[in-house]
C-alpha positions in Angstrom: -18.1 19.0 -60.0 -15.4 17.8 -58.3 -15.3 15.0 -55.7 -13.4 14.5 -53.1 -11.9 11.0 -52.3 -10.8 9.8 -49.2 -10.6 6.4 -47.6 -11.6 5.3 -43.8 -10.0 2.4 -42.2 -10.8 1.2 -38.6 -8.7 -0.4 -36.2 -10.1 -3.3 -33.8 -7.2 -4.1 -30.6 -8.5 -6.5 -28.1 -9.6 -5.2 -24.8 -6.7 -5.2 -22.7 -7.3 -7.7 -20.1 -7.9 -6.6 -16.6 -5.6 -7.2 -13.9 -5.6 -10.1 -11.3 -7.0 -8.5 -8.1 -4.1 -9.0 -5.2 -4.3 -12.2 -3.2 -4.6 -12.1 0.2 -1.7 -12.8 2.5 -2.8 -15.8 5.5 -1.4 -14.1 8.7 1.4 -16.3 8.4 2.5 -15.4 5.1 2.3 -11.6 6.6 4.1 -12.1 8.9 7.1 -13.9 6.8 6.9 -11.1 4.8 6.7 -8.4 7.0 6.9 -8.5 10.5 10.5 -9.0 10.2 12.2 -5.9 11.4 13.0 -5.2 7.8 11.9 -1.4 7.4 9.7 -1.1 3.7 7.3 1.7 2.7 4.2 2.0 2.8 2.2 4.8 1.7 -1.5 6.0 2.1 -4.9 6.5 -1.0 -3.3 10.1 -0.8 0.5 9.4 -1.4 1.6 9.9 1.9 4.6 7.6 2.5 5.9 6.1 5.7 9.0 3.8 7.2 7.2 0.8 8.8 9.2 -1.1 11.0 7.2 -4.2 12.4 9.4 -6.3 15.0 9.2 -9.2 15.8 8.4 -9.1 19.4 5.4 -7.1 18.2 6.8 -3.6 18.0 5.9 -1.7 15.6 7.1 2.3 14.3 6.4 4.4 11.4 8.5 7.5 10.1 7.0 9.7 7.6 9.6 9.6 4.4 8.6 13.7 3.6 7.1 16.6 6.1 3.7 15.4 5.3 2.1 12.6 8.3 2.7 11.9 11.6 5.2 9.2 13.0 3.9 6.5 15.5 4.9 3.7 17.2 2.5 0.9 18.8 2.1 -2.7 18.8 1.2 -5.7 16.6 -0.2 -8.9 16.9 -1.9 -11.8 13.9 -5.7 -12.7 13.8 -7.6 -14.9 12.0 -7.9 -12.6 9.1 -4.7 -10.9 9.1 -2.8 -8.4 11.8 -4.2 -5.5 13.8 -2.0 -2.4 15.4 -2.5 -0.4 18.0 -0.5 3.2 18.1 -0.2 5.1 20.9 -1.8 8.3 21.1 0.2 11.3 20.6 -0.6 14.5 22.4 0.2 17.7 19.7 1.0 20.8 22.2 -0.1 24.1 20.8 
């Protein structure tokens, strides 16, 4: 009976290094980076993108970049662990 020849090769690669968890910004770092009146993009877990503007006077706005999401305006302030926002409630008219 004829015999079949075969070879087996195994390659082992080192496991990838897990990404470092993001470091938490201090309230002062948050204020310097984001609360300077310059627009930046933020997104929700469902990938709805907003243009956010945190002004130095404590006001904040958000505008959806697409057709989903609700814009708004409100205020922000630093807290001991980060920052807090308060948004105006907009009534929907039917």
